[in-house]
N, C-alpha and C positions, 0 to 999 in steps of 0.2 A: 613452530609458527612464529614466535617472537623474533628469533634470530633471523629467520628468512625475510621477514618484513623489513627489519632493520637493514639487512644487507642490500635488499632490492632498492631501497629508497635512500640509502646513504645516511640514515638518521643515526646519530650517536647515542642510542638509548639502550645498548646491550645490557640485559639483566635488570633494567629499570622497570618498576611498576608504578601505577598511580598511587598517590598518597592515600592513606586510610581515610582522611577527612577531606571532603571537597572544599574548594575555596569558599569564602564567605558568600552569602546570598547576594544576588544581583542588587545593586543600589538602585532603588526605584527612581531616584532623581536623574539617573543617566538614561533612562528609557524615554523615547519620544512621548511627549505629553498627549499627542493625538493618536497614539496607538489604540486600535479598537479594543474595548474591554471585553471580558468574557461574556457578559450578557449580550453583547452585539453578535457574537458567534452563536450563542444559543438561539437568538431571534432569527438569525440567518438559517439555522438548521430547521427550526420549527416552521418558519413562514415561507422560506424560499425553496427548501429541499423536500421536506417531509410530505407536503401535499401531493407531490407527483407520485409518491410511492405508497401512500396510505389510501388507496382506492381499489375497489374489487378487481378492476382490469389488470392491476399490477400483481395481484396475488396468485393468479393462475388457477387452473382446474386440474387436480385438486389444489387447494392452497399449498404453496411450497413449490409447485411446478411453475416457477416464475418465467414469464415469456422473455425470450431473447430480444424480440422486436416489439415496439409499440409506437404509436404515433406521437408527434410532438405535443398533442393535447392530452396525452396520457392514456388514450383509448386503445383497446385491443385492435389489432390490424384486421381489416377486411381484405383478404388477399385477392378478392375479385375486383376490388376498387381501392387501389392503394392511395394513401394520402400523398400529397405532392412531395413532401420531403423524402419519402421512400421511392416514389416513382422517378424522381430526378436524382437519386442518390448516386454517388460515384460507383464505379464497377466493383471495387474491392469490397463494398458493402453488399451490392446487389447479388454478387456471386455466392453469397452465403444465405440468401433467402431460402427458406425451407429447412434450415438447420436450427436445432435447439441446443445451445451450448451449456455444458455443465459449469464452465467457468463463470458464465453470467448468472446462473442460478446461485452459485456460491458467492459472487460479489453482492447480489441483492440480499442474500442471507446476512452478509457482513453489514450491509446498510441497516437492516432492522436491528441487528445486535448493537450497533452504535446508537441507534435511536433509543433503545432501552437504556443503554449506558448513560446517555445524556439526560434523559427525561424521566426514567423510572416507570414508563407506561407499560403495564403488563401485556397489552395488545401487541406491542412491538416485539416483545420477547416471544409471544406466541407465534408471530409470523417468522421470526428467526428459527424457532423450533420446527415449524413446518418445513422451512427450507432445508434444515439439517436432516430431517426425517426423509424428505424426498431424495436427497443426495445419497444418504446411507442405504436407502431401500432400492433405488433405481440405478445409481451411477457407479457404486462401488462393486468390484468384482471379487466375491469371496474366495474364488479359486486362486487368482493370481495376485490379489492385493492392489491391482491397478484401478483406475477410474476412467469411465467413458469420457471421451472428449466432446462428442456431440451425437445427436440422433438425427437421422433422416427418415421420415415416415415411421418413426418408432424404432428404427434399427440402429444399434450402437455402432459408431464409427470412430476412428479407423480400427484396424486390428491392434491388439494389445501393445506390441513393441514398436508400432508406428506412431503412437501417441507422443506428443512432445512433452519434455520434462517441464516446460513452462505451464502447459495445460494441467499437468498433474499437480504442480504447485498450487495453482489457483483453485483446483478442486478442494484443496485443504483450507482455503482462506476463510470461508464461512464456518466450517467446522471448528477451526482454531479459535475464531473470535467467540463463538458460542461456548466452547470449553473454557476459555478465559473468564467468561461471565459466570458460568454455572458449575464448573469442575465435574461435569458429567462423565463418569468413568467409561460408559459404553461408547461415547463419542471419542474419548481419548484412545480407546482400543483400536478404532478404525483409523484414526490419525496415525498411530504408530505403524499400523499395517501398511498404509499407503506410503509412509516415509521409508519403511524398510524396502518396499518394492523399488522406490526411486533410487535409493542409495546402493542397492545390490545390483539392479538391472541396468542402471544408467551410468554408473561410475565407470570411467574408462581408465584402467590402470596405466596405460601408456601415456595418456594425456595428464593423468592425475587431476581429472576434472570430470564434471558431469556432461554427458552427451545431450544432444538435442533430441534425437531419436536413436533407437537401437537397430531396428530392422533396416537392412540394406535395401536400397531402391534404385531405380534407374536414374533418378535425379540426384543421387548422392546425398540424400538428406542425412544419412548416418555419419557423414564426414563433417557436417556443419558444427562449428564451435561458436556458441552464442553466449554473450554476457548474461542474458536473461535466464539461461539454463541454470546458472549459479545464483544470480542475484535474487530471482523471484522465489527460490526456496527460503532464503533469509527473510525476504519482505512479506511473504504470504503466511508463514507459520513458525519458522524456527526461532526468530528473535522474540516474538511475542510470548511463546510458550516455554522456552528454555528456563527462564528464572522461576517459573511456578510449577514445574513438573515435579513428580515424586523423585526422590533422591536417586533411585536406581536408573532413571532416565537422564538425569541432568548432566552427568559426566559425558555420556555419549553425545548428547545433543550439543554440548558446549564444544566438544572436539570437532563436530561437524561445522559449527559456525566458524571455528578457527580455520579449518582447512578450506572452506569456501571463501573466506576472506583472503587467504593466501592465494587461491586461484585468481581471484579478481585482480589483486595487486600484481601478481607475477605475470599474468597473461594479457590482461586487458587495460591496465592503467598506463597512461602516458603522463609521467610526472612533470615533464617540461611544459606540456600544453594544459595540464590540469583537466584531463578528460579521460573517459573510458571509451575504448573502441567497442562498438556494438557486436561486430563479428570479426573473427581472426582467421578463419579457415582459408579465406581468399585474401592473399596479401594486398590485392588491389583495393580491398575495402578499408584498409587502414589509412583513410584520408577523410578530410572534412567533408561533410555532406553525405557520408555513407549511412547505410541502414543502422538505426538505433544509436548513432553517434550524435547525441544531442544533449541539451542542458538537462532534460528530464532524467534520462538514464544515468547521466553523470551525477546529478544531484542526489538521486536515490541511492546510488552506489556509495557516495561519500557519507550520506546520512546513515546508511546501514553499517558501514565500517566504523564510523564514530560511535555508534551505539554498541557494536560488538566490542570495540576497544574499551568502552566504559564498563561493560558487563564483565569482561574477562581481565580487567586491570592491566591492559596492554598499552602502555604509554606511547610506544612507537606508533602503533596503529592509530591511536587518537590523534597524535601529532600529524601524521600523514593525512588523515581524513579532514581534520580541522583546517590545515593549511590549504589543501585542495579545495575544500568547500568555500572558504573565503574567496579564493581566486575565481571560482566559477560564479559565485554570486556577484562579484564585481564585474565579470565579463557579461553576465546576463542582464544586469540592470541597465535600463534605458532612462537616464535622468530627465531627458526632455519631456517624456510622457509619464514618467513615474511608474513604469511597468516593467515586466520581465519579457525578454526575448525568448525564442525557442531553441536556437542552435546557431552554431557558426556555419556560414556558407562556405563553399569551397575556396572563395577568395579571402576568407578570414573575417569578413564583416558579419555582424549579428543580424540574423533573420528576426525582424521585429514582430512577426505574426505570433498569435497566441494559440496554444493548444491547452485545453483545460487541464489535462493531467500534468503536463510539464509545469504550468503555472502554479498548480497546487504544490508540486514537489519543491519548487523553489521557495515558496512561502514557508513550507514546513521546515525546510533546512535552515532558513534564516531565523525562524522562531526558536529552533533548537539551539543553534549556536549562540543566540542572544542570551540564553540562560546563564552563560558564563562570560560572554563578551557583549555587553549591551549595545556596542556600536553596530553589531550585525542587525539590530532591529530598525536601523535608520530608514531603510526603504519601505518597511511594512505599512506605515500609515497610507502611503500612496498606492502601493501594489494591491493592498486589500480593498481600498476604496474603489479601485477600478473593478475588482472582482465583484463586489457587491452591486455596483452601479451598472456595469456593462456586460458581465458574463452571465448574470442571472436572467432567466426568462421571466419578466415581471407579470406575464399573463398566465402562462401555463406551468410555471415553476421549473425547478432544476436549473442546470447551467448549460449554456451552449457549448458546442464542441470546441469553439475557438473564436477568434476575431482577427481581422486583417485589414489591409488597406491603409491609406494615409489617415483615416479617421477611426481605425480599429472597429469597423462595423462587425457585429456578431455574425458568425456563420450560422445560418438558419437551416442547416442540414439536420439529419436525424439526431435527436438528443439521446437515443438509446438504440444500440445495435450490437453486433457481435463482440465489440471491445468496450463500448461505453455503457456503463451502468451507474449505480450510485456509489461505487467503491471510493473513487478518488475524491468526490465532492464531500462524502461523509467523513473520510479520514482528514481532509483539509479542515473541516469544521471542528472535529475533535481535537486535533493538534493545535489549531488556532485558539480554541477555548482554553486548553491546558496551559499553553505557553503564555497567552495574554494574562491569565490570572496570576501566574507566577511572576511575570515581569512587572506586574502592577503591585506585587506584594500581597496578593489576595489568595485565599484558599480555593481549591477546586472541589467540586462535589460530583461523584460518579456513583452509579447504581450497579450492584451485582445481584446475583440470584443464587444463594448458597444455603446449605443446611444450617450452617452457623458461620460467624465471621472467621475467615481464614487468617493465618499468620503471614502469608506471602502476597497480600494484595498490592498491586502496583497500578499506577496511573498510565495505562497503555504501554508504550515502549520506553517509558521513563521510570526512574525511581522516585520515591517520595515518602514523606513521613505521614503515617496515618495519625490524625489528631482526634478523630471522632468517628464513631459508627452508630447508626441507628438501625434497628431491625423491626420490620413490620410484616404483616401478612402479604402473601403473594398469590392472589387468586389464580387458579388454573394450574398451579405447579405444586402438587402435593409433596411435602417433605422439604420444600425450599422456602426461604424467606427473602423478602426484598431487603437487601443490605445497602444502606446509604452510607457512603464513605467520604469523609472530608480529608483531603491531602494538602500538605504544604511542603516546602523545600523541594520543589520539583528539580530533578537533575537529569 
């Protein structure tokens, strides 16, 4: 892995690994004075995001069967009388009416897991547990190890090997976050089984990469080579869980992280342009403006590669990711408005429109890089101010799907649909809180639910020093305690 990355990128790091000790902690004086503090991110989570999800219409029937679609006011959809935002939704949303997606139930499970992680509220962990239980009971196939993509009138769809590897990855997301909080062995058993299915059934020996789908079809879906088939395995569960797995798993999962990193760099990375191509099976798609070739997928890929490099002590990979990440942040930042753009247009200019998840990924990448290079935090006071003021729905909560036009008016289309849930907004708040606290030289406090304090507690996708733990009763979770953990030295 290391030599191949070095050869592919021209980096002269052969045989080099990261130093045993990280550089000195970020000098607080170099961080922008108006960078939002951690308590601002906690307030954003509690007041702007949580109210949209902490209502009975969001919990589903039974609780855990979280609905794919709701109205912008948070209410359950009356399909005989659609709210305006769904009645006038674009076709790519309307064509999925009637489907209930596992990936969205998993993303909402992730949201409630983050809610407990940040607040310690047992009710949030109960909702996460409900989501996990529903997915394990209804969506996982004990015979094949696969996971349903969606249901239509209660019927699971599509057939097993026609499911996308991206959907299978996101079925893992809520399970993985819940295991990270609780170390529930039964949940880990199912995570292992689904991962085994993905890496045995979807790995293409000829491509040395994961397929999009396996089953051959008339539209050639089995020939599609997609960045997200690789990237979202890392993003949804591999990176979060690998450092905390039992030793018997850790070696295999680390090797999988390395080989997926190699695939992304070898096949999808354009080092000259500092971007990742979204699809490569059609040579005509390797151009600006093509599907999934945007600042969001590129930022997420660089973020994941930088984190893999730190975890595996691969200096060449860290250098590649850091160099590319700085370049994409520079490209994406629009100094006139103090905001992030979304992608490069075919003519090379920046599309200034906002897409909620792309915007979040860029903030998260900038905050992560700033832990070692405070200069990367320079845009964050303005980009986050825009998020808090303009992307949040001040009446009915959560964030809009985007904003556009000369005045960046929010798009008031559906706030929740077959791709938009609470995942990106929750991760944005969690990473914002953790990096803000560290950049200001302050500790971070997170909540876990464990039988006893573990030795491998980590602050999400980062490493950190545990300086204090408190244990208290956790109502509704026999055998588990609420573990309040204070971290410093975030890396």
